[in-house]
KEDRENNU-199620 format. One record per residue: z, y, x of N, C-alpha, C in turn. Coordinates in nm, 4 decimals. Example, Ala and Ser with C-alpha at 12.3 -4.5 7.8 and 13.67 -1.06 7.14 Angstrom:
! residues 2
(guse (0.7800; -0.5690; 1.3190); (0.7800; -0.4500; 1.2300); (0.7800; -0.3300; 1.3200));
(guse (0.7080; -0.2250; 1.2850); (0.7140; -0.1060; 1.3670); (0.7870; 0.0030; 1.2900));
//
This chain:
! residues 186
(guse (0.2412; -2.4078; 4.0187); (0.3025; -2.5024; 3.9045); (0.3847; -2.6077; 3.9815));
(guse (0.4924; -2.6334; 3.9343); (0.5325; -2.7674; 3.9924); (0.4729; -2.8838; 3.9174));
(guse (0.4976; -2.9774; 3.9872); (0.4184; -3.1191; 3.9631); (0.4794; -3.1983; 4.0333));
(guse (0.4811; -3.3407; 3.9246); (0.5126; -3.4547; 3.9724); (0.3920; -3.5700; 3.9490));
(guse (0.3646; -3.6405; 4.0374); (0.2609; -3.7346; 4.0381); (0.3534; -3.8690; 4.0614));
(guse (0.3155; -3.9705; 3.9778); (0.4014; -4.1181; 4.0069); (0.2721; -4.2072; 4.0585));
(guse (0.2866; -4.2578; 4.1517); (0.1745; -4.3621; 4.2242); (0.2466; -4.5165; 4.2403));
(guse (0.1606; -4.6084; 4.2337); (0.2182; -4.7367; 4.2554); (0.2059; -4.7415; 4.4066));
(guse (0.3060; -4.7836; 4.4752); (0.3300; -4.7846; 4.6226); (0.1974; -4.8422; 4.7117));
(guse (0.1180; -4.9207; 4.6569); (0.0301; -4.9637; 4.6862); (-0.1240; -4.9120; 4.6593));
(guse (-0.1172; -4.7993; 4.5616); (-0.2579; -4.7442; 4.5115); (-0.2403; -4.5883; 4.5540));
(guse (-0.2456; -4.5236; 4.6500); (-0.2286; -4.3903; 4.6907); (-0.3410; -4.3374; 4.6326));
(guse (-0.4527; -4.3919; 4.5774); (-0.5988; -4.3045; 4.5628); (-0.5816; -4.2544; 4.4244));
(guse (-0.5026; -4.3072; 4.3267); (-0.4718; -4.2481; 4.1816); (-0.3689; -4.2758; 4.1417));
(guse (-0.2800; -4.1316; 4.0882); (-0.1302; -4.1550; 3.9999); (-0.1534; -4.2306; 3.8991));
(guse (-0.0420; -4.3143; 3.8515); (-0.0298; -4.3876; 3.7184); (-0.0012; -4.2723; 3.6390));
(guse (0.0840; -4.1723; 3.6700); (0.0831; -4.0472; 3.5505); (0.1068; -3.9424; 3.6442));
(guse (0.1019; -3.8220; 3.5572); (0.0967; -3.6759; 3.6372); (0.1932; -3.5895; 3.5019));
(guse (0.2917; -3.5055; 3.5660); (0.3742; -3.4416; 3.4736); (0.3393; -3.2970; 3.5474));
(guse (0.3310; -3.2015; 3.4411); (0.3664; -3.0501; 3.4840); (0.4373; -2.9393; 3.4353));
(guse (0.5285; -2.9985; 3.3095); (0.6102; -2.9418; 3.2382); (0.7591; -2.9749; 3.3089));
(guse (0.8567; -2.9012; 3.3398); (0.9759; -2.9068; 3.3926); (1.0520; -3.0232; 3.3160));
(guse (1.0777; -3.0014; 3.1722); (1.1621; -3.1078; 3.1442); (1.1135; -3.2319; 3.1434));
(guse (0.9820; -3.2463; 3.1430); (0.9109; -3.3914; 3.1742); (0.9456; -3.4429; 3.3376));
(guse (0.9142; -3.3494; 3.4330); (0.9335; -3.3818; 3.5618); (1.1225; -3.4230; 3.5677));
(guse (1.1788; -3.3287; 3.5265); (1.3165; -3.3569; 3.5120); (1.3809; -3.5112; 3.4831));
(guse (1.3233; -3.5222; 3.3366); (1.3304; -3.6386; 3.2762); (1.2988; -3.7546; 3.3474));
(guse (1.1506; -3.7369; 3.4303); (1.1248; -3.8679; 3.5066); (1.1899; -3.8901; 3.6305));
(guse (1.2430; -3.7515; 3.6976); (1.2764; -3.7948; 3.8123); (1.4456; -3.8426; 3.7845));
(guse (1.5044; -3.7901; 3.6771); (1.6205; -3.8289; 3.6465); (1.6590; -3.9851; 3.6199));
(guse (1.5367; -4.0381; 3.5800); (1.5310; -4.1890; 3.5405); (1.5499; -4.2775; 3.6830));
(guse (1.5350; -4.2128; 3.7835); (1.5374; -4.2887; 3.9410); (1.6582; -4.2073; 4.0022));
(guse (1.7347; -4.1327; 3.9538); (1.8691; -4.0624; 3.9934); (1.8554; -3.9404; 4.0727));
(guse (1.7195; -3.8953; 4.0603); (1.6621; -3.7464; 4.1424); (1.6996; -3.6263; 4.0496));
(guse (1.7834; -3.5321; 4.0931); (1.8107; -3.4248; 4.0357); (1.6824; -3.3303; 4.0261));
(guse (1.6465; -3.2769; 3.9309); (1.5639; -3.1464; 3.9386); (1.5799; -3.0439; 3.8346));
(guse (1.5993; -2.9321; 3.8591); (1.6594; -2.8128; 3.7775); (1.5708; -2.6987; 3.7755));
(guse (1.5858; -2.6100; 3.7138); (1.5173; -2.4712; 3.7343); (1.6442; -2.3723; 3.7197));
(guse (1.6269; -2.2922; 3.8297); (1.7317; -2.1831; 3.8418); (1.6688; -2.0625; 3.8302));
(guse (1.7522; -1.9441; 3.7773); (1.7060; -1.7903; 3.7712); (1.7887; -1.7278; 3.8625));
(guse (1.7599; -1.6196; 3.9320); (1.8358; -1.5248; 3.9874); (1.9202; -1.4592; 3.9105));
(guse (2.0538; -1.4235; 3.9507); (2.1389; -1.3264; 3.8617); (2.1398; -1.2080; 3.8900));
(guse (2.0325; -1.1507; 4.0078); (1.9995; -1.0346; 4.0490); (1.8975; -1.0274; 4.1334));
(guse (1.8273; -0.9134; 4.1214); (1.7097; -0.9037; 4.1956); (1.7151; -0.9650; 4.3404));
(guse (1.5871; -1.0057; 4.3928); (1.5984; -1.0196; 4.5336); (1.4873; -0.9447; 4.5790));
(guse (1.4921; -0.8770; 4.7156); (1.3816; -0.8061; 4.7601); (1.3410; -0.8724; 4.8740));
(guse (1.2059; -0.8717; 4.9125); (1.1364; -0.9413; 5.0248); (1.2051; -0.9171; 5.1441));
(guse (1.2365; -1.0049; 5.2248); (1.3223; -1.0117; 5.3659); (1.4779; -0.9949; 5.3301));
(guse (1.5052; -1.0240; 5.2338); (1.6572; -1.0269; 5.1842); (1.7193; -1.1316; 5.2694));
(guse (1.8475; -1.0888; 5.3220); (1.9396; -1.1491; 5.4164); (2.0032; -1.2897; 5.3282));
(guse (2.0451; -1.3756; 5.4304); (2.0663; -1.5003; 5.3763); (2.1850; -1.4590; 5.2922));
(guse (2.2901; -1.3741; 5.2985); (2.3852; -1.3667; 5.1866); (2.3564; -1.3067; 5.0679));
(guse (2.2338; -1.2055; 5.0984); (2.1775; -1.1731; 4.9713); (2.1208; -1.2701; 4.8728));
(guse (2.0618; -1.3790; 4.9333); (1.9832; -1.4589; 4.8819); (2.1009; -1.5540; 4.7809));
(guse (2.1859; -1.6015; 4.8869); (2.2897; -1.6818; 4.8238); (2.3613; -1.6238; 4.7077));
(guse (2.3913; -1.4910; 4.7227); (2.4625; -1.4108; 4.6140); (2.3780; -1.4102; 4.4656));
(guse (2.2500; -1.4103; 4.4756); (2.1776; -1.4112; 4.3799); (2.1859; -1.5280; 4.3083));
(guse (2.2071; -1.6428; 4.3365); (2.2339; -1.7560; 4.2954); (2.3644; -1.8274; 4.2974));
(guse (2.4671; -1.7466; 4.3348); (2.5725; -1.8063; 4.3393); (2.6487; -1.8758; 4.2129));
(guse (2.6157; -1.8473; 4.0946); (2.6719; -1.9111; 3.9878); (2.6262; -2.0661; 3.9815));
(guse (2.4939; -2.0784; 4.0202); (2.4279; -2.2125; 4.0201); (2.4766; -2.3289; 4.1408));
(guse (2.4964; -2.2313; 4.2664); (2.5417; -2.2992; 4.3846); (2.6734; -2.3162; 4.3720));
(guse (2.7561; -2.2454; 4.3204); (2.9202; -2.3097; 4.2936); (2.9340; -2.4087; 4.1957));
(guse (2.8268; -2.4142; 4.0903); (2.8316; -2.5321; 3.9961); (2.8401; -2.6662; 4.0737));
(guse (2.7083; -2.6500; 4.1469); (2.6516; -2.7669; 4.2232); (2.7524; -2.8226; 4.3130));
(guse (2.8170; -2.7101; 4.3709); (2.8934; -2.7732; 4.4914); (3.0455; -2.8143; 4.4242));
(guse (3.0763; -2.7780; 4.3060); (3.1818; -2.8244; 4.2211); (3.1348; -2.9794; 4.1857));
(guse (3.0337; -3.0040; 4.1042); (3.0116; -3.1188; 4.0832); (2.9862; -3.2321; 4.1663));
(guse (2.9248; -3.1896; 4.2881); (2.8777; -3.2833; 4.3765); (2.9409; -3.2974; 4.5119));
(guse (3.0360; -3.2062; 4.5508); (3.1484; -3.1817; 4.6625); (3.0857; -3.1171; 4.7661));
(guse (2.9449; -3.0598; 4.7506); (2.8947; -2.9872; 4.8849); (2.9733; -2.8992; 4.9528));
(guse (2.9685; -2.8818; 5.0789); (3.0882; -2.8193; 5.1429); (3.0154; -2.6872; 5.2140));
(guse (2.8902; -2.6810; 5.2441); (2.8087; -2.5781; 5.2763); (2.6966; -2.5211; 5.2453));
(guse (2.6546; -2.4126; 5.2555); (2.5192; -2.3610; 5.1993); (2.4586; -2.2904; 5.3068));
(guse (2.3153; -2.2681; 5.3213); (2.2436; -2.1802; 5.3874); (2.0927; -2.1608; 5.3371));
(guse (2.0345; -2.0777; 5.4102); (1.9079; -2.0534; 5.3810); (1.8134; -2.0735; 5.4806));
(guse (1.6904; -2.1357; 5.4638); (1.5620; -2.1657; 5.5594); (1.4363; -2.0913; 5.5129));
(guse (1.4032; -2.0353; 5.5976); (1.2510; -1.9650; 5.5576); (1.1513; -1.9748; 5.6617));
(guse (1.0581; -2.0244; 5.6206); (0.9244; -2.0517; 5.7160); (0.8152; -1.9726; 5.6595));
(guse (0.7162; -1.9119; 5.7440); (0.5799; -1.8495; 5.7247); (0.4734; -1.9181; 5.7945));
(guse (0.3702; -1.8887; 5.7368); (0.2459; -1.9661; 5.7757); (0.2061; -1.9214; 5.9679));
(guse (0.2597; -1.8132; 5.9816); (0.2333; -1.7499; 6.1180); (0.3574; -1.7971; 6.2185));
(guse (0.4359; -1.8811; 6.1708); (0.5509; -1.9283; 6.2495); (0.5141; -1.9959; 6.3746));
(guse (0.5234; -1.9731; 6.4951); (0.4635; -2.0429; 6.6246); (0.5117; -2.1970; 6.6350));
(guse (0.6077; -2.2532; 6.5613); (0.6395; -2.3767; 6.5601); (0.5893; -2.4616; 6.4394));
(guse (0.5256; -2.3879; 6.3633); (0.4832; -2.4585; 6.2395); (0.4182; -2.5944; 6.2281));
(guse (0.3572; -2.6390; 6.3330); (0.2833; -2.7705; 6.3307); (0.3859; -2.8646; 6.3593));
(guse (0.4830; -2.8511; 6.4714); (0.5803; -2.9173; 6.5102); (0.6967; -2.9273; 6.3929));
(guse (0.7262; -2.8452; 6.3292); (0.8258; -2.8572; 6.2375); (0.7733; -2.9407; 6.1114));
(guse (0.6438; -2.9151; 6.0940); (0.5937; -2.9949; 5.9642); (0.5936; -3.1394; 6.0065));
(guse (0.5295; -3.1705; 6.1376); (0.5251; -3.3155; 6.1694); (0.6723; -3.3871; 6.1505));
(guse (0.7745; -3.3041; 6.1929); (0.8842; -3.3674; 6.2054); (0.9384; -3.4509; 6.0821));
(guse (0.8919; -3.4166; 5.9708); (0.9551; -3.5001; 5.8544); (0.8394; -3.5566; 5.7556));
(guse (0.7269; -3.5475; 5.8130); (0.5915; -3.6310; 5.7591); (0.6025; -3.7893; 5.7608));
(guse (0.6875; -3.8524; 5.8191); (0.6968; -3.9891; 5.8138); (0.8353; -4.0268; 5.7194));
(guse (0.8063; -4.1510; 5.6682); (0.9260; -4.2218; 5.5698); (1.0343; -4.2165; 5.6439));
(guse (1.1490; -4.1588; 5.5812); (1.2881; -4.1397; 5.6437); (1.4127; -4.1315; 5.5276));
(guse (1.5148; -4.1686; 5.5817); (1.6255; -4.1418; 5.4625); (1.7231; -4.0626; 5.5499));
(guse (1.8462; -3.9934; 5.4736); (1.9359; -3.9194; 5.5261); (2.0620; -3.9941; 5.4793));
(guse (2.1853; -3.9871; 5.5862); (2.3266; -4.0400; 5.5007); (2.3723; -3.9043; 5.4152));
(guse (2.3162; -3.8328; 5.3879); (2.3448; -3.6962; 5.3044); (2.2557; -3.6653; 5.2056));
(guse (2.2877; -3.6202; 5.0621); (2.1976; -3.5909; 4.9973); (2.1140; -3.4600; 5.0320));
(guse (1.9785; -3.4546; 4.9983); (1.8931; -3.3594; 5.0478); (1.8807; -3.2665; 4.9253));
(guse (1.9423; -3.1669; 4.9342); (1.9356; -3.0638; 4.7973); (1.8775; -2.9390; 4.8718));
(guse (1.7575; -2.9053; 4.7909); (1.6845; -2.7765; 4.8397); (1.6623; -2.6897; 4.6973));
(guse (1.6675; -2.5547; 4.6924); (1.6292; -2.4841; 4.6015); (1.5394; -2.3940; 4.6542));
(guse (1.3992; -2.3821; 4.5849); (1.2976; -2.3187; 4.6309); (1.3237; -2.1606; 4.5905));
(guse (1.3570; -2.0660; 4.6632); (1.3513; -1.9382; 4.6035); (1.2292; -1.8685; 4.6027));
(guse (1.1386; -1.9038; 4.6963); (1.0111; -1.8611; 4.7064); (0.9027; -1.9383; 4.7603));
(guse (0.7829; -1.9630; 4.7573); (0.7064; -2.0527; 4.8272); (0.6973; -2.1901; 4.7772));
(guse (0.6715; -2.2994; 4.8548); (0.6730; -2.4159; 4.7990); (0.6916; -2.5444; 4.8948));
(guse (0.7115; -2.6706; 4.8475); (0.7221; -2.7803; 4.9437); (0.6967; -2.9217; 4.8597));
(guse (0.6600; -2.9975; 4.9304); (0.6200; -3.1293; 4.8762); (0.7305; -3.2379; 4.9324));
(guse (0.8002; -3.2941; 4.8019); (0.8735; -3.3947; 4.8667); (0.8094; -3.5285; 4.7919));
(guse (0.8008; -3.6279; 4.8751); (0.7503; -3.7652; 4.8006); (0.8593; -3.8723; 4.8761));
(guse (0.9003; -3.9239; 4.7418); (1.0043; -4.0201; 4.7339); (0.9380; -4.1751; 4.6987));
(guse (0.9958; -4.2689; 4.7899); (0.9562; -4.4120; 4.7736); (1.0698; -4.4876; 4.7228));
(guse (1.0594; -4.5072; 4.6100); (1.1536; -4.5796; 4.5189); (1.1086; -4.7098; 4.4143));
(guse (1.1425; -4.8129; 4.4460); (1.1429; -4.9227; 4.3332); (0.9726; -4.9619; 4.3188));
(guse (0.9217; -4.9591; 4.4420); (0.7872; -4.9988; 4.4234); (0.6612; -4.8895; 4.3726));
(guse (0.7495; -4.7606; 4.3511); (0.6531; -4.6254; 4.3023); (0.6975; -4.5313; 4.4329));
(guse (0.6055; -4.4488; 4.4111); (0.6062; -4.3284; 4.4791); (0.5703; -4.2009; 4.4198));
(guse (0.6879; -4.1349; 4.4238); (0.7029; -3.9812; 4.3094); (0.6628; -3.8884; 4.4167));
(guse (0.5798; -3.8004; 4.4015); (0.5201; -3.6997; 4.4681); (0.5504; -3.5637; 4.3942));
(guse (0.6504; -3.4854; 4.4252); (0.6945; -3.3701; 4.3685); (0.6725; -3.2665; 4.4663));
(guse (0.5832; -3.1621; 4.3945); (0.5754; -3.0243; 4.4336); (0.6527; -2.9434; 4.3651));
(guse (0.7671; -2.8993; 4.4595); (0.8372; -2.8071; 4.4247); (0.8111; -2.6665; 4.4645));
(guse (0.8223; -2.5669; 4.3501); (0.7891; -2.4216; 4.3664); (0.9126; -2.3253; 4.3484));
(guse (0.8683; -2.2089; 4.3629); (1.0060; -2.0779; 4.3200); (1.0618; -2.1483; 4.1928));
(guse (1.1783; -2.1457; 4.1943); (1.2601; -2.1707; 4.0856); (1.3133; -2.3166; 4.0682));
(guse (1.2566; -2.4038; 4.1380); (1.2907; -2.5416; 4.1410); (1.4120; -2.5924; 4.2438));
(guse (1.4898; -2.6921; 4.1983); (1.5854; -2.7420; 4.2733); (1.5624; -2.8941; 4.2475));
(guse (1.5795; -2.9644; 4.3833); (1.5589; -3.1118; 4.3660); (1.6736; -3.1394; 4.4744));
(guse (1.7150; -3.2696; 4.4149); (1.8298; -3.3180; 4.4803); (1.8119; -3.4542; 4.4960));
(guse (1.7768; -3.4961; 4.6202); (1.7521; -3.6382; 4.6743); (1.8692; -3.7065; 4.7275));
(guse (1.8836; -3.8318; 4.6582); (2.0127; -3.8824; 4.6856); (1.9944; -3.9498; 4.8382));
(guse (2.1231; -3.9529; 4.9079); (2.1458; -4.0077; 5.0231); (2.0919; -4.1600; 5.0262));
(guse (1.9961; -4.1952; 5.1267); (1.9767; -4.3418; 5.1371); (1.8243; -4.3353; 5.0692));
(guse (1.7588; -4.2379; 4.9989); (1.6570; -4.2374; 4.9280); (1.5346; -4.2119; 5.0476));
(guse (1.4450; -4.3156; 5.0591); (1.3229; -4.3326; 5.1394); (1.2333; -4.2170; 5.0937));
(guse (1.1984; -4.1084; 5.1660); (1.1021; -4.0104; 5.1231); (1.0615; -3.9399; 5.2763));
(guse (0.9611; -3.8634; 5.2213); (0.8972; -3.7663; 5.3551); (0.8964; -3.6391; 5.2782));
(guse (0.8689; -3.5431; 5.3579); (0.8479; -3.3719; 5.3223); (0.7267; -3.3244; 5.3821));
(guse (0.6512; -3.2288; 5.2825); (0.5561; -3.1545; 5.3619); (0.5626; -3.0213; 5.3488));
(guse (0.5325; -2.9419; 5.4062); (0.5156; -2.8018; 5.3900); (0.3694; -2.7343; 5.4107));
(guse (0.2810; -2.8310; 5.4457); (0.1323; -2.7849; 5.4383); (0.1198; -2.7346; 5.5614));
(guse (-0.0024; -2.7128; 5.6174); (-0.0638; -2.6705; 5.7363); (-0.0109; -2.5102; 5.7587));
(guse (0.0101; -2.4479; 5.6510); (0.0366; -2.2970; 5.6284); (0.1588; -2.2875; 5.5535));
(guse (0.2772; -2.3284; 5.6198); (0.3976; -2.3118; 5.5395); (0.4605; -2.1989; 5.4970));
(guse (0.4825; -2.1843; 5.3573); (0.5320; -2.0941; 5.3412); (0.6652; -2.1050; 5.2205));
(guse (0.7718; -2.0966; 5.2638); (0.8821; -2.1286; 5.1604); (1.0151; -2.0392; 5.2075));
(guse (1.1133; -2.0086; 5.1209); (1.2532; -1.9834; 5.1472); (1.3384; -2.0701; 5.0461));
(guse (1.4146; -2.1367; 5.1045); (1.4949; -2.2489; 5.0387); (1.6448; -2.2376; 5.0799));
(guse (1.7297; -2.2480; 4.9649); (1.8537; -2.2593; 4.9899); (1.8880; -2.4157; 5.0154));
(guse (1.9495; -2.4772; 5.0963); (2.0019; -2.5845; 5.1241); (2.1613; -2.5999; 5.0985));
(guse (2.1991; -2.7006; 5.0443); (2.3437; -2.7687; 5.0356); (2.3571; -2.8826; 5.0934));
(guse (2.4970; -2.8905; 5.1664); (2.5197; -2.9816; 5.2546); (2.6721; -3.0164; 5.2063));
(guse (2.6983; -3.1685; 5.2340); (2.8545; -3.1886; 5.2473); (2.8848; -3.1945; 5.3749));
(guse (2.7848; -3.2324; 5.4721); (2.8262; -3.2490; 5.5878); (2.6865; -3.2229; 5.6830));
(guse (2.6454; -3.1104; 5.7499); (2.5214; -3.0662; 5.8290); (2.4881; -3.1831; 5.9158));
(guse (2.5804; -3.2442; 5.9723); (2.5755; -3.3288; 6.0925); (2.5198; -3.4857; 6.0120));
(guse (2.5369; -3.4923; 5.8873); (2.4688; -3.6196; 5.8260); (2.3562; -3.6199; 5.7781));
(guse (2.2855; -3.4668; 5.8039); (2.1521; -3.4500; 5.7651); (2.0649; -3.4636; 5.8775));
(guse (2.0476; -3.6169; 5.9188); (1.9695; -3.6248; 6.0222); (1.8664; -3.7485; 5.9876));
(guse (1.7442; -3.7259; 6.0233); (1.6376; -3.8203; 5.9613); (1.6559; -3.9342; 6.0223));
(guse (1.6581; -4.0478; 5.9533); (1.6551; -4.1992; 6.0054); (1.5232; -4.2543; 5.9449));
(guse (1.4363; -4.2480; 6.0523); (1.2979; -4.3155; 6.0473); (1.3008; -4.4517; 5.9782));
(guse (1.2310; -4.5001; 5.9011); (1.2069; -4.6212; 5.8355); (1.1080; -4.7004; 5.9187));
(guse (1.0384; -4.6534; 6.0035); (0.9128; -4.7336; 6.0615); (0.7782; -4.7553; 5.9977));
(guse (0.7834; -4.7310; 5.8739); (0.6894; -4.7518; 5.7654); (0.5752; -4.6636; 5.7971));
(guse (0.4733; -4.6762; 5.7469); (0.3443; -4.5727; 5.7943); (0.2951; -4.5374; 5.6443));
(guse (0.3703; -4.5835; 5.5497); (0.3195; -4.5663; 5.3894); (0.2943; -4.3947; 5.3665));
(guse (0.3392; -4.3034; 5.4539); (0.3153; -4.1630; 5.4113); (0.2051; -4.1335; 5.4542));
(guse (0.1345; -4.2024; 5.5307); (-0.0028; -4.1435; 5.5784); (-0.1253; -4.1787; 5.4795));
(guse (-0.0794; -4.2746; 5.3886); (-0.1641; -4.3158; 5.2825); (-0.1732; -4.2042; 5.1577));
(guse (-0.0581; -4.1331; 5.1530); (-0.0418; -4.0543; 5.0167); (-0.0931; -3.8829; 5.0725));
(guse (-0.1212; -3.8419; 4.9385); (-0.1819; -3.7148; 4.9464); (-0.0692; -3.5794; 5.0214));
(guse (-0.1450; -3.5093; 5.1124); (-0.0591; -3.4007; 5.1799); (-0.0687; -3.2872; 5.0897));
(guse (0.0365; -3.1832; 5.1299); (0.0382; -3.0652; 5.0257); (-0.0611; -2.9747; 5.0818));
(guse (-0.1139; -2.9072; 4.9934); (-0.2223; -2.8195; 5.0126); (-0.1416; -2.6397; 5.0333));
(guse (-0.2012; -2.5582; 5.1335); (-0.1338; -2.4676; 5.1451); (-0.1027; -2.3669; 5.0207));
(guse (0.0070; -2.2945; 5.0105); (0.0386; -2.2301; 4.8937); (0.0225; -2.0852; 4.9536));
(guse (-0.0495; -1.9690; 4.8690); (-0.0407; -1.8452; 4.9008); (0.1024; -1.7639; 4.9416));
(guse (0.1116; -1.7030; 5.0321); (0.2775; -1.6476; 5.0388); (0.2648; -1.5164; 4.9687));
(guse (0.3776; -1.4914; 4.8973); (0.3948; -1.3779; 4.8150); (0.4698; -1.2563; 4.8886));
(guse (0.4502; -1.1374; 4.8624); (0.5184; -1.0528; 4.9455); (0.4640; -1.0235; 5.0577));
//
């Protein structure tokens, strides 16, 4: 189940509030300029589907977002718990960083945890299958995929070269909850 927990940036031990309904998550994230939507496939997707098949299943929503926000390219990334480089890939984005490009992810399957640090608050967002999150460029955040990552995600870019992590040097991410593994389907 998708979830949003909002913390005071100095109190990682207990959230100020928790939301589990999509409308409430979207409302709370929208207040700080973060897009959160639910998408449904317009055709069935078989396990192991190609990138082109996955994109085709969500083409209507992808095209809408590309028109609205000016994104120029789209791809699909997939990670499973047996990936030989999973620990290094996880570690890569666990520290607070920003991008000069929006970070837009739609979870086709599995889950990932985006944690956003904004205006004295920490917004911990567990995204699951059907969830789209759009983190605006320049937003301080970190991403966790758990020790046993499992997700298939569509990524949208204006410029892939702009999607480079610029680390803030803060150790804030180490104090907040990490993502628990999610069982792989199929």
